[in-house]
N, C-alpha and C positions, 0 to 999 in steps of 0.2 A: 465382515463387510469388505474388506479389501483381502486380497489374496497376492501370493506370487504373478501370477498372470496379469493381474489387474496392475501391479506396480511395473510390471515390463510393459504393458501395452501403453500405459501413459508416458514413461519416459523414454520410448520409443517412436511414439506418435508425434512428441511435441518439437523435434527439428523439422517437421514439414508444416509448421505453423507459423503465422503471422499475428501477433497479436498489438493491437493497439493500447495506447496509455493517453488517456487525456487527462491533464490535472498540473498542480502545482509541482513543479521541480526545486528543489530546494538544493543547497550545499549543505553537506552535513561536514563540519572543519571538528577535528579533536586537535587540541593543542595538550602534549603529554609533558608533564611538569615532575621536574626532581626537586624535593625538597631539599635535599643536602645542598643544591645549590641556591638557595635562597639567600638573597640579596637585601639591605635595607637602599630605600631610595634616599639618596641624600636631598631630595628637594621636598619629600614627603613625609619623610620617616616611617611608610608605610613597607609592608615586604614585597619586594620585587620578584615575582615566581617567574623562575628560569625556564622557558620551554625549550626542551631538548629534542622533540621531533614533531612535526605537523601530518597530519593524517587528514586528507579529503576525499570524501564517498560523495556520489549521488544520493541525495536523501528524500523523503517523503515520497514523489510517484517515483523517483530515481531508487528506492528502495524496493519498489515493485519490479521495476528494470532490472536491476540487479540481481533479483530472485528469479525472474523469467531467465535470464540469460545463463546463470549458473546452472538452472535446471536443464537448459539446451534448447530454448526456444529458438526458433529458425530464423526468425525476423521479428523486431520490436518496434514500433511507429511511434515515438512520442509525440504528442500535441503540445505544446507548451510556450511560456514566455519567459526569458531571463532576462537580466540587464546587461548592457556592454561595459560591464567593469571587471575588476581584478576578481570578484568572487566566482563571476559567469566563465572568465578563464577558465579558474579551477575546474568547475563543474564540467566544461566541455571537456578539459583533460579526462575527467572521472569517467566520463561516458565514452569516450574513446577507447577506454581499457577491454570493451565487448564490442567485437567487429559485428555482431549481430544487429547493432542499434543503428538505424537508418534515422539520423538528426536531421534530415533536411527541412524537419516542420518544428524546430526548437528556434522559436523565434527571438532572436536578439534586438532588443529594442532599448535603446539609449534614456529613454526619459522613466524607466522602471529599473528598480535594483534587484539584482538577484537574491532570493529571499534565501538565508544563511542561518544554520544552528550552529553557533561555536559553540564547543564543550570542552572545559579547561578540565583535564584529567589530573589530580594531585594524588602522586604514587597510586595512580591506578582507580582513585575514587573520584567521580564526577564533582564539580564544584556548580555553582550557579551556571546556568547557559545563557550564551547573550543570543539573542535574536534580532536579526535583522528582515522585517518583511513590508511590503509596499501597503499602506494606511489609508490611500486614496482610492476611491473606485477605478477600476480598470476602464481605460478610454472606450468609449463607444467603437470608434474604427478598429481597435483591436479586438473587440467582442465580434464584431463583422467578420474580421478576418479568420479567426478562431471557427466560427461557424462554417463559413464557406471551406476552412481546410478538413473540417468534421465531415462534412458532406462529400467533400472530394475524396475522401480517403476510406469512408465507409465500408465500402464494399471491399477494398484492399485486406482488411483484417477479417482473422476468421472468429475472434473475438475482441470484447474492450474491455478495459478495467478503467474506472474514473477514479481520482482519487482529490477530492477537495479538502485541502490541508488548512488554508488559510482561515483565520476563525473569523475576522472581520468580513461582513456582507460585501460582495461583487468588488474584492479587492485583490481576486485572484485569477485565477483561471476559469475554474468553474462558476462564472456568473449565472444569475439571473436567466439571463439572453441565451448562454450559451447551454444551460440546463435544459432549458423550454426546447432548444433545436434538438437536443440529444433525444428527449422525451418521443418529439415527432418522429425522427429517424427509427427509433427503437421500436414504436407501435406501429410503423409501418415494415418493419423485416422482424417479426417477432422471432425467429429463428435464429436472430444471431444474439449470443450469449453476452448481456453485457451486465458486469459487476461494479456498484457504485460504493464508496466509500467516502464519509463526510464527518468531519468532527462537531459540525454545529448545525447541519442542514439537511441531515438525512431523512428527514419526513416529507422533505420536498420534491424528491425526485420519483418520477412516474413512467411506468411501463420497463423499468429495468429491474434486476437483481439487485437486493441490498446485502451491505456486511457491515452492520451498526455491532458495537460492543453494548454492552448493559447501559452502561450509562447513555450512550447517545439514542438508544433504544428509548429509555423511559423520557428521555429531552423531547423527544419528538412528539412523543405522545403527552408530555405534559404534566409528567406525575411525578411523585417523589421516590426515595431511594428504596421506599420500603414497599412499593407498590411490587405484587409479583411479576416477574418478566413474561409469563405467557401472555399475557390478554395483551401486553406492548406488541410482541411480537405479529400476534393475529392481527391486530390494528393495521401496523405496518404492511401485511402482506395483501390487507383488502384495499390499502391505499395505492400501493406500486402494481398490484396486478401480478406480482411475479414472486418468486420465492427470496425469502430472506434468511439469511444467514447471521445470527447473532452470537457472537463469540463472547464467552464466558471463563475465560483464564483456565485454570485446571478444571474447571467442570465441564470443558468442551465447547459446542457450538448447539445449540437451540435451533433446529430447522423448521421453517414455517413455508409449507406448499397450501395452494389453494386447489381444488378439486372436488367434483360433484358438489359444489354449492356450500362448501364448508373448509374452512381452514384446517391442514392436519400439522399437527406438533410432532417434532421428533428429537430426541436430545441424542446426539453424537458424541461419545466420550474422548476426553483428551488422551494421550499417552504418557504415560507417567516419567517423570525425568527425577534423576538423581543430582544432588548437588547443587550449589549455587546456580541461578540463571539471570539473564538479563533480559527483561520481556520488551525491549526498545525494538520496534520494527516487525515484533512477531506476528500483528496483524498483516501487516504487508506482504509477509512470506506466506502466510496462511492465504491471502487473496490469491498470490500467485499459483499456489498449490490447488485450490480450488478451481480457476479457468483452466489450468492446464488440465487436468482432471475430465472437466466437461468436454472440451474439445475431444479428447481420446473416447469419448462415448460412455461415460460414467453417469450414474444418475445423481441426484443432488446428494445424498447420504453417503454415496462413495466418495462423492467430489468434496463434502465436508469433512469424511474421514481422512483426506489424502492431504487438505489443506492443515488439519491436526498433526498429522506425520510431519510436514515441513517445520511446523512452528517448532515441533520438539527438538529438531536439529538445531534451529537458528536461535533458540532462548538460552542454549548451552554456550553461544559465544559471547564471552564478557566483554564489556568496554568497547562495544562496536555493534552495528546492525547487521546481523548474520545472514550467512545465504547457505544454501544446500545445493550439491552439485549430486549429479545421478549415482555416483559413488556412496556418497554419505547416506542417500536416500535407501540405498539396498543395502548398505551397513546396517541401517537403523532398524530397517524393516526385519533384515534377518535376526538380530537382536530381539525383536519383539514377537515374531511371528507364533513362538510356542504358546504366547499368552493370549493370541487373536486366531 
């Protein structure tokens, strides 16, 4: 499905591309704790963990941005909202590491908090995560501003990635109003590749390609975990009118496409990985790979295979949401090419 020339074509074409990223930008903050330095708290008697290092990264939509930048995208155009707070400052610092990121539409809004995942890491093992999110609806003027920016920037980007990370409805960037405007733009410009990912609302997107996992796909169809995934993918293809890339972990991607009045399903195998893995962020790295391949002229199956290839690299990076550079991609492909 992939070969040497396809890998080169994708990686060589990406620096000429502008990719828009619409969605929830989180701060991923890792607190590295050394148990040998534990102290008892004199006030509470509880163990006081001692943080020896703080690592901050752009997360959620930022993980997509990190992967696009690492792969070599020429320009990345995020549209998002963050707070005017310390977490927002750290997040802007994390984004500034990538010169390709055009951050003029990262809206800094005093009345909103910067969504943050704080991950205490005790001797390399993740403890209970601490989440900061906005749990009140996004104000109407902000929704309007997001829709206006999306419309203004639509033609600037060669493709769009959409990430609806916040579980609470209408409390993040991709509200119902923003989702409706996205559908209007995508229906008017079907040549533009748009890939949407959503934790809770993947079934509500229209006229764009979808990238759910199995849980999200079944939830969108209102069925239980014992229901075969194939009819669920078929249903989503019929709803959105575009391709569906259903990720299935080690089972790869179940790709659904509509043609000649019916839905065609194709399973795209995952690439084998040895040793321990960390799947956090794998879906986002897969999305970056899919979009990169489509922009280079690959078909859906080839794009899914390239997404699987990128994910096979990032899941081997433990204790962090991984990225894949062109050098890593070529090295990984060379290690696999005999089997494919």
